C-alpha positions in Angstrom: -116.0 47.0 152.3 -115.6 44.3 149.6 -112.9 41.7 150.0 -109.8 42.3 147.9 -109.5 39.6 145.1 -106.4 41.1 143.4 -108.1 41.5 140.1 -109.5 38.0 139.9 -113.3 37.7 139.8 -114.6 34.8 141.8 -117.4 32.9 140.1 -119.6 30.0 140.9 -120.1 27.1 138.4 -123.3 25.3 138.8 -123.1 21.6 138.2 -125.6 18.8 138.6 -124.9 15.9 141.0 -124.5 13.6 138.0 -121.9 15.9 136.4 -119.9 16.1 139.6 -120.0 12.3 140.0 -118.8 11.8 136.4 -115.9 14.3 136.8 -114.8 12.7 140.1 -115.0 9.2 138.6 -113.0 10.3 135.5 -110.3 11.9 137.7 -110.0 8.8 139.8 -109.7 6.6 136.7 -106.9 8.9 135.4 -105.1 8.6 138.7 -105.5 4.9 138.7 -104.1 4.6 135.2 -101.1 6.6 136.2 -100.4 4.2 139.0 -101.0 6.8 141.8 -104.3 5.5 143.1 -106.2 2.3 143.5 -109.6 3.1 142.0 -112.2 3.2 144.7 -115.8 3.8 143.5 -117.8 6.1 145.7 -121.4 5.5 144.7 -124.4 5.8 146.9 -122.2 5.4 150.0 -120.9 2.0 148.9 -117.1 1.6 149.0 -115.7 -1.1 146.8 -112.4 -1.9 145.1 -112.5 -2.6 141.4 -109.6 -4.4 139.8 -109.8 -4.2 136.0 
């Protein structure tokens, strides 16, 4: 029996790794600009603080 979704059809969105990284980076920059987050760049497993 199919799981009840209450009329909402679940769908998968396929994104490349580069698209995901860009969206995450853009979101973190937005949070930083709003003063809610120090921007931490997560790139290739290297963690570093950037103060612009």
